[in-house]
C-alpha positions as a LaTeX table, in Angstrom:
\begin{tabular}{lrrr}
\hline
Residue & $x$ (\AA) & $y$ (\AA) & $z$ (\AA) \\
\hline
Met1 & 32.57 & $-17.69$ & 0.21 \\
Met2 & 32.19 & $-19.49$ & $-3.54$ \\
Lys3 & 32.91 & $-18.06$ & $-6.79$ \\
Ile4 & 31.50 & $-18.84$ & $-10.26$ \\
Ser5 & 33.80 & $-17.16$ & $-12.80$ \\
Arg6 & 32.50 & $-15.25$ & $-15.47$ \\
His7 & 31.71 & $-17.46$ & $-18.54$ \\
Gly8 & 29.07 & $-17.35$ & $-21.45$ \\
Asp9 & 27.01 & $-14.50$ & $-21.35$ \\
Met10 & 28.05 & $-13.35$ & $-17.90$ \\
Asn11 & 29.44 & $-9.88$ & $-17.84$ \\
Val12 & 31.10 & $-10.19$ & $-14.41$ \\
Asp13 & 31.93 & $-13.03$ & $-11.85$ \\
Ala14 & 29.20 & $-14.34$ & $-9.36$ \\
Lys15 & 29.82 & $-14.86$ & $-5.58$ \\
Ile16 & 27.90 & $-16.91$ & $-3.20$ \\
Val17 & 27.98 & $-16.53$ & 0.56 \\
Ser18 & 28.27 & $-20.35$ & 1.17 \\
Asn19 & 30.23 & $-23.24$ & 1.65 \\
Pro20 & 30.12 & $-26.84$ & 0.31 \\
Glu21 & 27.96 & $-28.32$ & 2.92 \\
His22 & 25.50 & $-25.39$ & 3.06 \\
Leu23 & 25.35 & $-25.53$ & $-0.60$ \\
Ala24 & 24.50 & $-29.16$ & $-0.66$ \\
Arg25 & 21.62 & $-28.65$ & 1.76 \\
Ser26 & 20.02 & $-25.53$ & 0.20 \\
Thr27 & 20.98 & $-25.68$ & $-3.44$ \\
Asp28 & 18.22 & $-24.93$ & $-5.98$ \\
Asp29 & 19.41 & $-24.87$ & $-9.70$ \\
Arg30 & 17.01 & $-22.47$ & $-10.49$ \\
Ser31 & 18.11 & $-19.76$ & $-8.11$ \\
Ile32 & 21.82 & $-20.40$ & $-9.15$ \\
Asn33 & 20.64 & $-19.93$ & $-12.79$ \\
Gln34 & 19.02 & $-16.86$ & $-11.79$ \\
Leu35 & 22.37 & $-15.61$ & $-10.17$ \\
Leu36 & 24.33 & $-16.23$ & $-13.57$ \\
Asn37 & 21.41 & $-14.47$ & $-15.56$ \\
Ile38 & 21.82 & $-11.31$ & $-13.42$ \\
Ala39 & 25.36 & $-11.24$ & $-13.84$ \\
Ser40 & 24.64 & $-10.59$ & $-17.48$ \\
Met41 & 22.54 & $-7.64$ & $-17.17$ \\
Pro42 & 23.27 & $-4.46$ & $-19.09$ \\
Gly43 & 25.76 & $-2.30$ & $-17.29$ \\
Val44 & 26.58 & $-4.66$ & $-14.40$ \\
Val45 & 29.72 & $-3.81$ & $-12.45$ \\
Gly46 & 31.56 & $-5.65$ & $-9.62$ \\
Glu47 & 30.23 & $-9.22$ & $-9.09$ \\
Ala48 & 26.74 & $-10.52$ & $-8.73$ \\
Trp49 & 26.13 & $-11.69$ & $-5.12$ \\
Ala50 & 23.89 & $-14.24$ & $-3.50$ \\
Met51 & 23.67 & $-13.77$ & 0.23 \\
Ala52 & 23.75 & $-16.87$ & 2.58 \\
Asp53 & 20.01 & $-16.95$ & 2.67 \\
Trp54 & 19.49 & $-16.95$ & $-1.14$ \\
His55 & 16.71 & $-18.83$ & $-2.80$ \\
Phe56 & 14.45 & $-18.73$ & $-5.86$ \\
Gly57 & 12.70 & $-15.63$ & $-6.60$ \\
Tyr58 & 11.06 & $-13.59$ & $-9.46$ \\
Gly59 & 13.80 & $-12.83$ & $-11.86$ \\
Phe60 & 16.30 & $-11.98$ & $-9.40$ \\
Pro61 & 17.07 & $-14.67$ & $-6.63$ \\
Ile62 & 15.99 & $-13.65$ & $-3.24$ \\
Gly63 & 19.15 & $-12.80$ & $-1.39$ \\
Gly64 & 20.65 & $-11.25$ & $-4.70$ \\
Val65 & 22.74 & $-8.21$ & $-4.74$ \\
Leu66 & 23.53 & $-6.42$ & $-8.07$ \\
Ala67 & 24.92 & $-2.96$ & $-9.01$ \\
Thr68 & 24.80 & $-1.34$ & $-12.43$ \\
Asp69 & 26.89 & 1.69 & $-13.68$ \\
Val70 & 24.57 & 4.64 & $-13.57$ \\
Asn71 & 26.76 & 6.32 & $-16.27$ \\
Trp72 & 26.90 & 3.16 & $-18.72$ \\
Gly73 & 25.94 & 3.59 & $-22.23$ \\
Asp74 & 23.91 & 6.35 & $-23.51$ \\
Glu75 & 21.28 & 6.37 & $-20.84$ \\
Gly76 & 22.79 & 4.30 & $-18.06$ \\
Gly77 & 22.92 & 0.79 & $-16.83$ \\
Ala78 & 19.78 & $-1.30$ & $-16.04$ \\
Ile79 & 17.30 & $-0.64$ & $-13.35$ \\
Ser80 & 15.00 & $-3.77$ & $-12.94$ \\
Pro81 & 11.72 & $-3.94$ & $-10.73$ \\
Gly82 & 12.54 & $-7.70$ & $-10.60$ \\
Gly83 & 15.64 & $-6.63$ & $-8.92$ \\
Val84 & 13.76 & $-5.02$ & $-6.02$ \\
Gly85 & 10.78 & $-7.09$ & $-5.81$ \\
Phe86 & 6.89 & $-6.83$ & $-5.40$ \\
Asp87 & 6.95 & $-5.76$ & $-1.63$ \\
Ile88 & 9.02 & $-2.68$ & $-1.99$ \\
Asn89 & 10.99 & $-1.87$ & 0.94 \\
Cys90 & 9.80 & $-4.48$ & 2.63 \\
Gly91 & 11.88 & $-4.40$ & 5.83 \\
Val92 & 12.50 & $-4.78$ & 9.65 \\
Arg93 & 12.77 & $-2.60$ & 12.60 \\
Leu94 & 13.70 & $-3.53$ & 16.09 \\
Val95 & 12.25 & $-1.58$ & 19.09 \\
Ala96 & 14.04 & $-2.17$ & 22.78 \\
Leu97 & 11.73 & $-2.26$ & 25.67 \\
Asp98 & 13.37 & $-1.30$ & 28.99 \\
Cys99 & 12.22 & $-4.24$ & 30.87 \\
Ser100 & 12.39 & $-7.97$ & 31.18 \\
Lys101 & 9.79 & $-10.75$ & 30.61 \\
Asp102 & 9.22 & $-10.76$ & 34.38 \\
Asp103 & 8.35 & $-7.13$ & 34.23 \\
Ile104 & 5.17 & $-7.67$ & 32.08 \\
Pro105 & 2.07 & $-8.12$ & 34.25 \\
Asp106 & 0.53 & $-10.81$ & 31.82 \\
Ile107 & 2.44 & $-11.93$ & 28.81 \\
Asp108 & $-0.34$ & $-14.14$ & 27.60 \\
Arg109 & $-3.11$ & $-11.13$ & 27.74 \\
Leu110 & $-0.39$ & $-9.05$ & 26.00 \\
Gly111 & $-0.13$ & $-11.34$ & 23.27 \\
Arg112 & $-3.92$ & $-11.59$ & 22.82 \\
Arg113 & $-3.94$ & $-7.89$ & 22.81 \\
Leu114 & $-1.23$ & $-7.43$ & 20.22 \\
Asn115 & $-2.99$ & $-10.11$ & 18.06 \\
Gly116 & $-6.28$ & $-7.99$ & 18.36 \\
Arg117 & $-4.75$ & $-4.48$ & 17.74 \\
Ile118 & $-2.28$ & $-5.25$ & 15.03 \\
Pro119 & $-4.40$ & $-5.99$ & 11.82 \\
Ser120 & $-3.03$ & $-8.89$ & 9.88 \\
Gly121 & $-3.55$ & $-11.11$ & 6.83 \\
Gly122 & $-3.65$ & $-10.34$ & 3.23 \\
Ser123 & $-6.69$ & $-8.01$ & 2.87 \\
Gly124 & $-5.12$ & $-4.97$ & 4.14 \\
Lys125 & $-8.16$ & $-4.05$ & 6.18 \\
Gly126 & $-7.92$ & $-2.49$ & 9.46 \\
Gly127 & $-5.43$ & 0.30 & 8.70 \\
Leu128 & $-5.26$ & 3.74 & 10.10 \\
Asp129 & $-7.77$ & 6.32 & 8.99 \\
Ile130 & $-6.05$ & 8.58 & 6.97 \\
Thr131 & $-7.12$ & 11.17 & 4.17 \\
Glu132 & $-5.90$ & 11.37 & 0.62 \\
Arg133 & $-3.81$ & 14.42 & 1.38 \\
Asp134 & $-2.28$ & 12.50 & 4.29 \\
Leu135 & $-1.46$ & 9.82 & 1.81 \\
Asp136 & 0.10 & 12.32 & $-0.52$ \\
Glu137 & 2.43 & 13.71 & 2.36 \\
Ile138 & 3.36 & 9.97 & 3.34 \\
Leu139 & 4.27 & 9.09 & $-0.29$ \\
Ser140 & 6.31 & 12.35 & $-0.48$ \\
Arg141 & 7.93 & 12.82 & 3.12 \\
Gly142 & 7.77 & 9.24 & 4.48 \\
Ile143 & 8.58 & 9.29 & 8.33 \\
Asp144 & 8.54 & 13.04 & 8.47 \\
Ala145 & 4.75 & 12.97 & 7.49 \\
Met146 & 4.03 & 10.30 & 10.26 \\
Val147 & 5.84 & 12.55 & 12.95 \\
Asp148 & 3.48 & 15.43 & 11.81 \\
Leu149 & 0.37 & 13.10 & 11.88 \\
Gly150 & 1.33 & 11.92 & 15.43 \\
Phe151 & 2.28 & 8.48 & 14.46 \\
Ala152 & 5.81 & 8.56 & 14.96 \\
Tyr153 & 8.49 & 10.18 & 17.50 \\
Asp154 & 10.83 & 12.60 & 16.11 \\
Glu155 & 13.76 & 10.83 & 17.82 \\
Asp156 & 12.93 & 7.70 & 15.79 \\
Thr157 & 14.01 & 9.31 & 12.45 \\
Lys158 & 17.73 & 9.05 & 13.07 \\
Asn159 & 17.60 & 5.33 & 13.51 \\
Ile160 & 15.84 & 4.88 & 10.27 \\
Glu161 & 17.75 & 3.91 & 7.03 \\
Ser162 & 18.00 & 7.06 & 4.91 \\
Asn163 & 16.18 & 8.70 & 7.82 \\
Gly164 & 12.95 & 7.20 & 6.50 \\
Val165 & 12.60 & 9.36 & 3.59 \\
Leu166 & 13.43 & 8.83 & $-0.06$ \\
Glu167 & 12.94 & 11.81 & $-2.58$ \\
Asn168 & 10.28 & 11.33 & $-5.27$ \\
Glu169 & 7.56 & 13.08 & $-7.20$ \\
Asn170 & 4.91 & 10.81 & $-6.29$ \\
Gly171 & 4.49 & 9.23 & $-9.45$ \\
Val172 & 2.18 & 6.18 & $-7.95$ \\
Ser173 & $-0.86$ & 5.07 & $-9.92$ \\
Asp174 & $-4.54$ & 5.28 & $-8.76$ \\
Arg175 & $-4.84$ & 1.69 & $-8.44$ \\
Ala176 & $-1.78$ & 1.61 & $-6.04$ \\
Arg177 & $-3.02$ & 4.62 & $-3.94$ \\
Ala178 & $-6.37$ & 2.83 & $-3.51$ \\
Arg179 & $-4.54$ & $-0.39$ & $-2.37$ \\
Gly180 & $-2.47$ & 1.75 & 0.12 \\
Ile181 & $-4.92$ & 4.30 & 1.62 \\
Lys182 & $-6.73$ & 1.67 & 3.91 \\
Ala183 & $-3.53$ & $-0.53$ & 4.71 \\
Leu184 & $-1.36$ & 1.69 & 6.74 \\
Gly185 & $-0.52$ & $-0.02$ & 9.86 \\
Thr186 & $-1.36$ & $-3.28$ & 8.86 \\
Leu187 & 0.93 & $-6.11$ & 9.20 \\
Gly188 & 0.35 & $-8.42$ & 6.04 \\
Ser189 & 0.49 & $-12.20$ & 5.49 \\
Gly190 & 3.31 & $-14.71$ & 4.66 \\
Asn191 & 6.62 & $-14.30$ & 6.45 \\
His192 & 5.67 & $-10.87$ & 8.08 \\
Phe193 & 5.49 & $-10.64$ & 11.79 \\
Leu194 & 5.37 & $-8.77$ & 15.00 \\
Glu195 & 7.40 & $-10.79$ & 17.65 \\
Leu196 & 8.24 & $-9.93$ & 21.13 \\
Gln197 & 11.55 & $-11.46$ & 21.77 \\
Thr198 & 14.12 & $-11.64$ & 24.67 \\
Val199 & 17.94 & $-10.80$ & 24.25 \\
Gly200 & 20.10 & $-13.90$ & 24.58 \\
Glu201 & 23.59 & $-14.03$ & 23.43 \\
Leu202 & 25.26 & $-10.63$ & 23.41 \\
His203 & 28.80 & $-10.06$ & 22.02 \\
Asp204 & 31.46 & $-7.97$ & 23.52 \\
Asp205 & 30.59 & $-4.87$ & 21.22 \\
Asn206 & 27.10 & $-3.63$ & 22.35 \\
Pro207 & 26.67 & $-0.06$ & 21.01 \\
His208 & 22.93 & $-0.10$ & 21.74 \\
Gly209 & 23.16 & $-0.67$ & 25.60 \\
Leu210 & 21.13 & $-3.99$ & 25.33 \\
Tyr211 & 21.19 & $-6.28$ & 28.19 \\
Glu212 & 20.48 & $-10.04$ & 28.58 \\
Gly213 & 16.85 & $-10.85$ & 29.12 \\
Gln214 & 15.78 & $-7.51$ & 27.88 \\
Val215 & 12.59 & $-7.63$ & 25.83 \\
Val216 & 12.55 & $-6.27$ & 22.35 \\
Cys217 & 10.08 & $-6.20$ & 19.56 \\
Met218 & 10.79 & $-7.10$ & 15.97 \\
Ile219 & 8.34 & $-6.16$ & 13.21 \\
His220 & 8.74 & $-7.22$ & 9.63 \\
Ser221 & 6.45 & $-5.65$ & 7.16 \\
Gly222 & 6.59 & $-3.52$ & 3.75 \\
Ser223 & 4.47 & $-1.34$ & 1.59 \\
Arg224 & 1.67 & $-3.78$ & 1.35 \\
Gly225 & $-0.73$ & $-3.57$ & $-1.72$ \\
Leu226 & 0.74 & $-0.34$ & $-2.65$ \\
Gly227 & 4.27 & $-1.34$ & $-3.22$ \\
His228 & 2.84 & $-4.45$ & $-4.76$ \\
Gln229 & 0.78 & $-2.41$ & $-7.49$ \\
Val230 & 3.82 & $-0.28$ & $-8.06$ \\
Cys231 & 6.02 & $-3.16$ & $-9.08$ \\
Thr232 & 3.26 & $-4.85$ & $-11.10$ \\
Asp233 & 2.60 & $-1.65$ & $-13.14$ \\
His234 & 6.24 & $-1.24$ & $-13.99$ \\
Val235 & 7.04 & $-4.95$ & $-14.39$ \\
Arg236 & 4.01 & $-5.21$ & $-17.05$ \\
Gly237 & 5.09 & $-2.11$ & $-18.87$ \\
Leu238 & 8.73 & $-3.13$ & $-19.18$ \\
Glu239 & 8.20 & $-6.84$ & $-20.07$ \\
Ser240 & 5.89 & $-5.73$ & $-23.09$ \\
Lys241 & 8.93 & $-3.85$ & $-24.45$ \\
Tyr242 & 10.95 & $-6.94$ & $-24.82$ \\
Arg243 & 10.95 & $-9.73$ & $-27.69$ \\
Asn244 & 12.18 & $-13.28$ & $-27.46$ \\
Arg245 & 14.76 & $-13.94$ & $-30.18$ \\
Ser246 & 16.68 & $-17.33$ & $-30.01$ \\
Gly247 & 16.10 & $-17.49$ & $-26.38$ \\
Thr248 & 17.24 & $-14.11$ & $-25.47$ \\
Trp249 & 15.00 & $-11.18$ & $-24.56$ \\
Gln250 & 15.76 & $-8.02$ & $-26.50$ \\
Asn251 & 14.82 & $-4.47$ & $-26.46$ \\
Asp252 & 15.63 & $-2.61$ & $-29.66$ \\
Asp253 & 15.06 & 0.83 & $-28.47$ \\
Trp254 & 17.90 & 0.56 & $-25.71$ \\
Gly255 & 19.89 & $-2.10$ & $-27.17$ \\
Phe256 & 19.33 & $-4.25$ & $-23.81$ \\
Glu257 & 19.63 & $-8.10$ & $-24.00$ \\
Ile258 & 18.55 & $-10.08$ & $-20.80$ \\
Lys259 & 18.27 & $-13.73$ & $-20.32$ \\
Asp260 & 14.77 & $-13.97$ & $-18.69$ \\
Arg261 & 11.68 & $-11.83$ & $-19.27$ \\
Gln262 & 11.31 & $-11.37$ & $-15.41$ \\
Leu263 & 14.54 & $-9.47$ & $-15.45$ \\
Ala264 & 13.03 & $-6.82$ & $-17.77$ \\
Ala265 & 14.67 & $-3.20$ & $-17.27$ \\
Ala266 & 15.21 & 0.11 & $-18.45$ \\
Pro267 & 18.22 & 2.29 & $-18.66$ \\
Ile268 & 18.40 & 4.32 & $-15.37$ \\
His269 & 18.11 & 7.59 & $-17.26$ \\
Ser270 & 15.53 & 6.74 & $-19.57$ \\
Lys271 & 11.71 & 7.97 & $-19.16$ \\
Glu272 & 10.81 & 4.67 & $-17.96$ \\
Gly273 & 13.93 & 3.97 & $-15.71$ \\
Gln274 & 13.14 & 7.48 & $-14.08$ \\
Ser275 & 9.50 & 6.70 & $-13.72$ \\
Tyr276 & 9.96 & 3.42 & $-11.92$ \\
Leu277 & 12.80 & 5.00 & $-9.47$ \\
Asp278 & 10.40 & 7.86 & $-8.55$ \\
Ala279 & 7.44 & 5.31 & $-7.69$ \\
Met280 & 9.80 & 2.96 & $-6.01$ \\
Asn281 & 10.96 & 5.69 & $-3.86$ \\
Ala282 & 7.28 & 6.62 & $-3.03$ \\
Ala283 & 6.32 & 3.30 & $-2.21$ \\
Ala284 & 9.45 & 2.90 & $-0.17$ \\
Asn285 & 8.32 & 5.93 & 2.00 \\
Phe286 & 4.96 & 4.17 & 2.49 \\
Ala287 & 6.74 & 1.14 & 3.75 \\
Tyr288 & 8.75 & 3.33 & 6.23 \\
Ala289 & 5.40 & 4.86 & 7.41 \\
Asn290 & 3.78 & 1.36 & 7.57 \\
Arg291 & 6.55 & $-0.07$ & 9.97 \\
Ser292 & 6.13 & 3.39 & 12.05 \\
Ala293 & 2.39 & 2.95 & 12.19 \\
Leu294 & 2.74 & $-0.43$ & 13.45 \\
Thr295 & 5.25 & 0.68 & 16.04 \\
His296 & 2.72 & 3.31 & 17.17 \\
Arg297 & 0.08 & 0.49 & 17.64 \\
Leu298 & 2.51 & $-1.58$ & 19.57 \\
Arg299 & 3.29 & 1.47 & 21.81 \\
Gln300 & $-0.51$ & 2.06 & 22.47 \\
Thr301 & $-1.07$ & $-1.57$ & 23.20 \\
Leu302 & 1.99 & $-1.62$ & 25.64 \\
Ala303 & 0.77 & 1.54 & 27.41 \\
Ala304 & $-2.64$ & $-0.24$ & 27.99 \\
Glu305 & $-0.73$ & $-3.07$ & 29.85 \\
Phe306 & 2.07 & $-1.30$ & 31.95 \\
Gln307 & 4.44 & 1.61 & 31.86 \\
Val308 & 7.60 & 0.91 & 29.80 \\
Glu309 & 10.18 & 3.07 & 27.88 \\
Ser310 & 10.60 & 2.08 & 24.23 \\
Lys311 & 13.49 & 2.91 & 21.85 \\
Leu312 & 13.79 & 2.31 & 18.15 \\
Ile313 & 17.09 & 0.56 & 17.68 \\
Tyr314 & 16.87 & 0.51 & 13.85 \\
Asp315 & 14.73 & 0.22 & 10.85 \\
Val316 & 16.06 & $-1.15$ & 7.59 \\
Gly317 & 14.72 & $-2.14$ & 4.31 \\
His318 & 15.55 & $-5.40$ & 2.19 \\
Asn319 & 13.73 & $-4.74$ & $-1.05$ \\
Ile320 & 15.13 & $-1.82$ & $-2.61$ \\
Ala321 & 17.34 & $-0.20$ & $-5.29$ \\
Lys322 & 19.48 & 2.82 & $-4.27$ \\
Ile323 & 22.09 & 5.05 & $-6.04$ \\
Glu324 & 25.29 & 4.92 & $-4.22$ \\
Thr325 & 29.06 & 5.14 & $-4.92$ \\
His326 & 31.28 & 2.28 & $-4.68$ \\
Glu327 & 34.76 & 1.64 & $-5.49$ \\
Ile328 & 35.01 & $-0.78$ & $-8.59$ \\
His329 & 38.76 & $-2.08$ & $-9.37$ \\
Gly330 & 40.17 & 1.09 & $-7.70$ \\
Val331 & 37.68 & 3.54 & $-9.21$ \\
Asn332 & 34.79 & 5.16 & $-7.71$ \\
Cys333 & 31.68 & 4.25 & $-9.63$ \\
Gln334 & 28.11 & 5.72 & $-9.30$ \\
Cys335 & 25.70 & 2.59 & $-8.97$ \\
Ala336 & 22.14 & 1.57 & $-8.70$ \\
Val337 & 22.63 & $-1.30$ & $-6.20$ \\
His338 & 19.53 & $-3.70$ & $-6.17$ \\
Arg339 & 19.29 & $-5.46$ & $-3.06$ \\
Lys340 & 16.41 & $-8.16$ & $-3.17$ \\
Gly341 & 15.97 & $-9.83$ & $-0.04$ \\
Ala342 & 19.51 & $-8.21$ & 1.07 \\
Thr343 & 20.14 & $-5.54$ & 3.56 \\
Arg344 & 22.38 & $-2.70$ & 3.24 \\
Ala345 & 25.17 & $-3.00$ & 5.83 \\
Arg346 & 27.51 & $-0.01$ & 5.93 \\
Pro347 & 30.08 & 0.03 & 8.56 \\
Gly348 & 28.80 & 0.72 & 11.94 \\
Gln349 & 25.09 & 0.43 & 10.54 \\
Pro350 & 22.80 & $-1.95$ & 12.34 \\
Val351 & 21.43 & $-5.05$ & 10.37 \\
Leu352 & 18.54 & $-6.78$ & 11.33 \\
Val353 & 18.04 & $-10.38$ & 10.68 \\
Pro354 & 14.86 & $-12.35$ & 11.54 \\
Gly355 & 15.02 & $-15.96$ & 11.68 \\
Asp356 & 11.99 & $-18.26$ & 11.88 \\
Met357 & 9.40 & $-18.13$ & 14.70 \\
Gly358 & 10.70 & $-21.20$ & 16.51 \\
Thr359 & 14.56 & $-20.31$ & 16.91 \\
Ala360 & 16.23 & $-16.99$ & 16.77 \\
Ser361 & 16.71 & $-13.67$ & 15.11 \\
Trp362 & 19.81 & $-11.39$ & 15.14 \\
Leu363 & 21.26 & $-8.14$ & 15.24 \\
Leu364 & 24.32 & $-7.40$ & 13.23 \\
Glu365 & 26.57 & $-4.51$ & 12.52 \\
Gly366 & 28.11 & $-3.73$ & 9.18 \\
Val367 & 32.03 & $-3.96$ & 8.92 \\
Glu368 & 34.62 & $-2.03$ & 6.75 \\
Thr369 & 35.67 & $-5.50$ & 5.05 \\
Asn370 & 32.37 & $-5.62$ & 3.18 \\
Thr371 & 33.00 & $-6.01$ & $-0.60$ \\
Ala372 & 29.38 & $-7.07$ & $-1.52$ \\
Phe373 & 28.50 & $-3.23$ & $-2.22$ \\
Asn374 & 27.74 & $-2.92$ & 1.69 \\
Ser375 & 25.22 & $-5.55$ & 1.77 \\
Ser376 & 24.04 & $-8.43$ & 4.12 \\
Cys377 & 21.59 & $-11.39$ & 4.44 \\
His378 & 18.09 & $-10.41$ & 5.45 \\
Gly379 & 16.71 & $-13.50$ & 6.98 \\
Ala380 & 17.32 & $-17.33$ & 7.19 \\
Gly381 & 16.10 & $-18.08$ & 3.70 \\
Arg382 & 13.70 & $-20.78$ & 2.45 \\
Leu383 & 14.33 & $-24.32$ & 2.16 \\
Leu384 & 10.79 & $-25.40$ & 1.10 \\
Ser385 & 8.39 & $-23.45$ & $-0.96$ \\
Arg386 & 5.23 & $-22.61$ & 0.70 \\
Ser387 & 3.37 & $-25.32$ & $-1.24$ \\
Gln388 & 6.05 & $-27.88$ & $-0.20$ \\
Ala389 & 5.89 & $-26.82$ & 3.47 \\
Lys390 & 2.24 & $-27.11$ & 3.45 \\
Lys391 & 2.21 & $-30.72$ & 2.25 \\
Val392 & 4.78 & $-31.97$ & 4.93 \\
Ile393 & 4.28 & $-29.84$ & 7.89 \\
Asp394 & 1.33 & $-29.88$ & 10.45 \\
Gly395 & 0.66 & $-26.41$ & 11.49 \\
Gln396 & $-1.38$ & $-27.49$ & 14.40 \\
Glu397 & 0.96 & $-29.89$ & 15.74 \\
Leu398 & 3.72 & $-27.26$ & 15.09 \\
Lys399 & 1.89 & $-24.68$ & 17.11 \\
Lys400 & 1.49 & $-27.07$ & 20.14 \\
Arg401 & 5.31 & $-28.05$ & 19.91 \\
Leu402 & 6.32 & $-24.27$ & 19.87 \\
Glu403 & 3.97 & $-23.32$ & 23.10 \\
Ser404 & 5.52 & $-26.03$ & 24.92 \\
Lys405 & 8.73 & $-24.39$ & 24.65 \\
Gly406 & 7.26 & $-20.94$ & 25.95 \\
Ile407 & 6.84 & $-19.34$ & 22.48 \\
Arg408 & 3.18 & $-18.03$ & 22.15 \\
Ile409 & 1.79 & $-18.17$ & 18.67 \\
His410 & $-1.06$ & $-16.18$ & 17.28 \\
Ala411 & $-1.69$ & $-16.69$ & 13.51 \\
Asn412 & $-4.84$ & $-15.69$ & 11.60 \\
Thr413 & $-4.46$ & $-17.62$ & 8.53 \\
Pro414 & $-4.81$ & $-21.29$ & 8.66 \\
Asn415 & $-1.83$ & $-22.61$ & 6.45 \\
Ile416 & 0.63 & $-19.87$ & 7.61 \\
Leu417 & 1.97 & $-21.79$ & 10.33 \\
Ala418 & 2.96 & $-24.76$ & 8.07 \\
Glu419 & 4.32 & $-22.18$ & 5.53 \\
Glu420 & 6.49 & $-20.37$ & 8.14 \\
Ala421 & 7.40 & $-23.52$ & 9.95 \\
Pro422 & 11.26 & $-23.56$ & 11.29 \\
Asn423 & 12.17 & $-26.48$ & 9.13 \\
Ala424 & 10.84 & $-24.77$ & 6.04 \\
Tyr425 & 13.81 & $-22.35$ & 6.60 \\
Lys426 & 17.54 & $-22.67$ & 6.61 \\
Asp427 & 19.36 & $-22.58$ & 10.03 \\
Val428 & 19.62 & $-18.86$ & 10.79 \\
Asp429 & 22.76 & $-19.28$ & 13.08 \\
Glu430 & 24.69 & $-21.02$ & 10.20 \\
Val431 & 23.50 & $-17.94$ & 7.92 \\
Ile432 & 25.00 & $-15.58$ & 10.46 \\
Asp433 & 28.10 & $-17.57$ & 10.74 \\
Leu434 & 28.56 & $-17.68$ & 6.78 \\
Thr435 & 27.93 & $-13.91$ & 6.90 \\
Thr436 & 30.35 & $-13.20$ & 9.38 \\
Lys437 & 33.18 & $-15.16$ & 7.99 \\
Ala438 & 32.58 & $-13.76$ & 4.50 \\
Gly439 & 33.43 & $-10.43$ & 6.20 \\
Leu440 & 30.16 & $-8.87$ & 5.46 \\
Ala441 & 28.78 & $-8.16$ & 8.86 \\
Lys442 & 29.50 & $-8.87$ & 12.66 \\
Pro443 & 27.21 & $-10.28$ & 15.21 \\
Ile444 & 25.82 & $-8.08$ & 18.23 \\
Ala445 & 22.88 & $-9.69$ & 19.72 \\
Arg446 & 20.97 & $-13.03$ & 19.23 \\
Met447 & 17.34 & $-12.79$ & 20.22 \\
Asn448 & 14.95 & $-15.63$ & 21.32 \\
Pro449 & 11.01 & $-15.64$ & 20.37 \\
Leu450 & 8.72 & $-14.93$ & 23.20 \\
Ala451 & 5.31 & $-14.05$ & 21.48 \\
Val452 & 4.60 & $-14.28$ & 17.50 \\
Ile453 & 1.88 & $-12.31$ & 15.81 \\
Lys454 & 1.47 & $-13.66$ & 12.36 \\
Gly455 & $-0.87$ & $-12.95$ & 9.51 \\
\hline
\end{tabular}
């Protein structure tokens, strides 16, 4: 753990889940500056955190965690769309199959079928056929609507963060709705994936009954164009309310000052703040539904190949802000906890950390010693930007190398393999070790890639 003491415009200290060696390999002055900037946000409490997978993002560093006091000032502390991100409630779910690799009749054929039946790429085409009324139900009721529509199991709901439903009045723009109605059950592109894995290293505490060699499926996707549009709508509206004066962005109506226009925020209890929270929750419900729809398609594809039982271990988001109560300096404080590229990690709660397509992913569990507003890392974290990775990595050579190791790769976008190559990311095992030593979570299982479906 590394600490940057409060100085200059910072209102709180900043903490980085790192050590000198890790920092030297992965430091990016822009992301460290972003961490210092968010430590100056109106109403911030506790500390500003960068998880071990931190890297440069929009306004907030990805891997950033920040809490603001809901009761600060006249209308509450800041709620910032940049502190959530454009892919609202992007997240990960883990589905356990009651089989080993040897029980699958033809793993290569299964990989091809999954690639054919799981729509991927940036277009959003190939989603489930739903009506406007269905979309209203999904935005309002999340996973409960998916159960009623026949796209989810009722028993899944207990294994989803917030039980897969966040309350809202469905204040989503027509443009956002139009981008979402055709995209339900699509994977997306970038670092999104569906991956068959095998359980490798198991730790003594294994509350989920996993066994060595068991096949599991990890799904990483979010709210697709609907969530992106919600963020875009509110970012544009809030950024227009700030003026640059001597290098500081100021809003006279609220008395807010921010260091970067991308941090544009509204008081939580203001009309603008409540409007964003409402639309964000609706988009989050769509993301829960999207991962459920992808699981539905996974189960259908599996059933066409062989008979196997499946169980949802957990589904957790990592681009979200939630109103929670935390103890700050010995006093309970109701906070808006922004987790951008960071996962909630309450004691006993599963935490899912995908690595890269050539190494491993992890199942962790939250612990009592967590002082980062019950938060943890969400992945390995980028070392190279996408443009840098494309310049130095040969995607086709990488595909051959991974397949020589028995990792089946299905990617529909030409540049995606280079952008998502293992050496474009930090070492996920090191990230997990740092997270464990910081007392944020404990390891349960390490999973190895078997077949990867990318956008």
